[in-house]
C-alpha positions in Angstrom: -5.9 4.1 13.4 -9.5 2.6 13.0 -10.4 5.3 10.4 -7.5 4.7 8.4 -7.9 1.0 8.5 -11.8 1.3 7.5 -10.4 3.6 4.6 -7.8 1.1 3.4 -10.2 -1.7 3.5 -12.6 0.3 1.6 -10.4 1.3 -1.2 -9.0 -2.3 -1.5 -12.4 -3.8 -2.1 -13.0 -1.2 -4.5 -9.5 -2.1 -6.4 -10.4 -5.9 -5.8 -14.2 -5.5 -7.1 -14.4 -2.5 -9.4 -10.8 -2.4 -10.2 -10.7 -6.0 -11.5 -7.8 -7.1 -9.3 -9.5 -10.0 -7.5 -10.1 -12.3 -10.5 -6.9 -11.3 -12.1 -4.7 -11.9 -9.3 -5.8 -15.5 -8.3 -2.2 -16.7 -8.9 -1.6 -15.0 -5.5 -3.5 -17.7 -3.6 -3.2 -20.3 -6.3 -1.6 -23.8 -4.8 -2.4 -27.5 -5.4 -4.1 -28.3 -2.4 -6.1 -25.2 -1.9 -9.9 -26.2 -1.4 -11.1 -22.5 -1.1 -11.8 -20.4 -4.5 -8.5 -18.6 -5.3 -10.6 -15.4 -5.8 -12.2 -15.4 -2.5 -9.0 -16.3 -0.6 -7.3 -13.1 -2.4 -10.2 -11.2 -1.7 -10.2 -12.2 2.1 -6.3 -12.0 2.5 -6.2 -8.6 1.1 -9.1 -7.2 3.3 -7.5 -8.7 6.4 -4.1 -7.3 5.5 -5.7 -3.9 5.2 -7.5 -4.2 8.5 -4.5 -5.5 10.1 -1.9 -3.2 8.8 -1.8 -0.5 11.3 -2.6 -2.7 13.9 -1.3 -1.1 17.6 0.6 1.5 15.8 2.3 3.9 18.0 2.6 6.6 15.9 6.6 6.5 15.4 8.2 5.2 12.4 10.6 1.9 12.3 13.6 4.5 12.7 12.5 5.7 15.9 11.7 2.4 17.2 15.4 1.1 16.2 17.3 3.9 17.7 15.4 3.9 20.8 15.9 0.3 21.2 12.2 -0.2 21.7 11.0 -3.6 22.5 9.4 -4.1 19.3 12.8 -3.2 17.5 14.7 -5.7 19.7 11.9 -8.5 19.1 12.4 -8.0 15.2 16.0 -7.1 15.1 15.1 -3.7 13.6 13.8 -5.4 10.6 10.4 -3.6 10.0 9.5 -3.6 13.6 6.1 -1.9 12.8 5.0 -4.0 10.3 6.2 -7.0 11.6 4.4 -6.4 15.1 1.2 -5.5 13.3 0.7 -8.3 11.8 2.1 -10.9 14.3 -0.3 -8.8 17.1 -3.3 -9.1 14.9 -2.9 -12.6 14.1 -2.6 -13.3 17.8 -5.9 -11.8 18.2 -7.5 -13.4 15.2 -6.6 -17.0 16.1 -8.3 -16.5 19.6 -11.2 -18.9 19.6 -13.6 -16.0 20.2 -12.5 -14.3 17.2 -11.1 -16.9 14.8 -13.9 -16.7 11.7 -10.9 -18.3 9.8 -11.2 -21.8 11.7 -13.0 -23.7 9.1 -10.3 -23.2 6.5 -8.4 -26.0 5.3 -4.8 -26.0 6.3 -3.5 -25.3 3.2 -6.0 -22.5 2.4 -5.2 -20.8 5.7 -1.5 -21.0 5.2 -1.8 -19.5 1.7 -3.7 -16.7 2.8 -1.5 -15.9 5.7 1.4 -15.8 3.4 -0.2 -13.3 1.4 -1.5 -11.2 4.4 2.4 -11.3 5.3 3.7 -10.0 2.2 1.0 -7.3 1.9 1.6 -5.9 5.1 5.3 -5.9 4.8 4.8 -4.2 1.5 3.3 -0.7 3.3 6.8 -0.1 4.6 7.5 3.1 3.2 11.3 1.9 3.3 10.3 -0.3 0.3 8.6 2.4 -1.5 10.7 2.8 -4.3 11.9 -0.6 -4.9 8.2 -2.1 -5.1 7.6 0.5 -7.9 10.9 -0.1 -9.5 10.2 -4.1 -9.8 6.7 -3.5 -11.0 7.6 -0.9 -13.3 10.1 -3.9 -14.7 7.3 -6.4 -14.7 5.1 -4.0 -17.0 8.1 -3.2 -19.3 8.7 -6.6 -20.0 5.1 -7.6 -20.4 4.9 -4.9 -22.8 7.7 -6.2 -24.6 6.2 -9.5 -24.8 3.1 -8.0 -26.7 5.6 -5.9 -29.3 7.0 -9.8 -29.7 3.6 -11.2 -30.6 2.9 -12.7 -27.3 -0.5 -11.5 -25.8 -0.9 -13.4 -22.5 0.4 -11.2 -19.9 -0.7 -7.5 -21.0 -3.9 -7.9 -22.4 -7.7 -7.7 -21.5 -8.5 -10.4 -19.0 -12.1 -9.9 -18.1 -14.6 -11.0 -20.4 -17.4 -9.1 -18.9 -14.9 -5.8 -18.7 -12.7 -6.0 -21.6 -10.9 -3.0 -20.7 -10.7 -3.9 -17.1 -7.1 -5.1 -16.8 -4.0 -4.2 -19.3 -1.6 -6.6 -17.4 -2.4 -9.8 -16.6 -0.3 -12.0 -13.9 0.8 -15.2 -15.2 3.1 -16.0 -12.2 2.5 -15.8 -8.5 5.3 -13.3 -8.0 3.5 -11.2 -10.4 0.0 -11.4 -8.9 1.5 -10.6 -5.4 3.4 -7.7 -7.0 0.2 -6.3 -8.2 -1.6 -6.6 -5.0 1.3 -5.1 -3.0 0.8 -2.2 -5.3 -2.9 -1.8 -4.7 -2.6 -2.0 -0.8 0.2 0.5 -1.2 -2.3 3.1 -3.0 -5.0 2.2 -0.6 -2.8 3.0 2.3 -2.2 6.6 0.9 -5.8 6.5 -0.1 -6.1 10.2 1.6 -4.7 11.5 -1.8 -7.5 10.3 -3.7 -10.0 12.1 -1.5 -11.5 15.6 -2.3 -9.1 18.5 -1.5 -10.6 19.3 1.7 -10.7 15.6 3.2 -7.2 15.3 1.8 -5.6 18.2 3.4 -7.3 17.1 6.9 -5.5 14.0 6.5 -2.1 15.6 5.7 -2.7 17.9 8.8 -3.0 14.7 10.8 0.0 13.1 9.4 1.9 16.3 10.2 0.9 16.3 13.7 1.8 12.6 14.1 5.3 13.5 12.7 5.7 16.5 15.0 4.9 14.4 18.0 7.7 11.9 17.0 9.9 14.9 16.5 8.9 16.3 20.2 9.9 12.6 21.5 13.3 12.9 19.5 14.2 16.3 20.9 13.2 15.1 24.4 15.6 12.3 24.2 18.5 14.4 22.7 18.2 12.6 19.6 18.6 13.9 15.9 15.0 14.8 14.8 13.7 13.2 11.7 13.1 14.9 8.4 9.9 17.1 8.5 9.3 16.2 12.3 10.5 19.3 13.7 7.7 21.6 14.6 9.9 24.6 14.6 10.5 24.0 10.8 8.5 23.4 7.8 6.6 20.2 7.9 5.8 17.6 5.6 2.8 19.8 4.1 5.6 22.2 2.8 7.0 19.0 0.6 4.1 17.7 -0.8 4.9 18.6 -4.4 8.2 16.8 -4.2 6.3 14.0 -2.3 3.8 13.6 -5.3 6.7 14.0 -8.0 8.8 11.1 -6.7 6.5 9.0 -4.6 3.2 9.4 -5.1 2.4 9.8 -9.0 4.8 7.0 -10.0 2.9 4.7 -7.7 -0.6 5.5 -8.4 0.2 5.8 -12.5 1.8 2.5 -12.6 -1.4 0.9 -11.2 -3.4 2.7 -13.5 -1.4 1.3 -16.2 -1.8 -2.0 -15.0 -5.6 -1.8 -14.3 -7.4 1.0 -16.2 -10.3 0.7 -14.2 -8.4 2.4 -11.5 -7.8 5.2 -13.6 -10.5 7.5 -11.4 -8.4 6.9 -8.4 -5.5 8.1 -10.4 -7.4 11.3 -11.5 -8.3 12.3 -8.4 -4.4 11.9 -7.2 -3.6 14.2 -10.1 -6.2 16.8 -9.3 -5.0 17.0 -5.9 -1.6 17.3 -7.2 -2.5 20.1 -9.2 -3.9 21.9 -6.1 -0.3 21.7 -4.3 1.6 23.1 -7.3 -0.9 26.1 -7.5 -0.2 27.0 -3.9 3.9 27.3 -4.6 5.1 30.7 -5.6 5.3 30.9 -9.2 9.1 30.9 -9.0 8.9 27.5 -7.6 6.3 25.8 -10.3 8.9 23.5 -12.0 7.5 20.3 -11.9 8.7 16.5 -13.3 5.2 15.2 -13.5 
């Protein structure tokens, strides 16, 4: 968990700085009473969310918590019990006097930062994956249409020092939050951007975690969740489909909005081609 949290923080920092998101998404933390620089608040909120997003994770998904009536599911009425617990428990630790490095923030700044952190952690729920991408693609399409109509404020270069850093420029708080949610989703799946050997190591770890949940489900007499039965092909056997339907649409959409994130997208595409090459020739029909 700690290695994963560090990886997500690293990739978020890269997207915020080298990718240009921090300066472009100032609307995400922009309210009248904020005293702190909006860009600083955005950066801090994103890094805190990355650190918190899997705090005290037990290695089981939300569905498992709900069907076993786990205390976390009961506490949060089955609504994202993992994500709700991660952020609630992490804030409880953060606000202890000996750990509260945010104590000097003005109330408005803290509330604004906390609101963004809550949104970002909630976005890491895989159940929200497709709806998040569809919403974001809709924003990109609308922005592109405005350019075609002669309105250049929402889909244009936004950083004078790096003219090609952003193709999509959020103009509202909601748009900025959606872009940052896309970023943390990509960072959460950051192992997909690593070299093939390191990526494969993380896939094997994930598959082991899935099988461990499947073992618990079997022991309780529950139906075993997809790809979690160690007596059947696991997640590694379905990587091409995973890339086609979930991964590539996510990373390509971010790359479309933030061209400086293209190296990340290229790395994902390279790993995708490796998975495709491992398939029997008869199965190498892709939708990419």
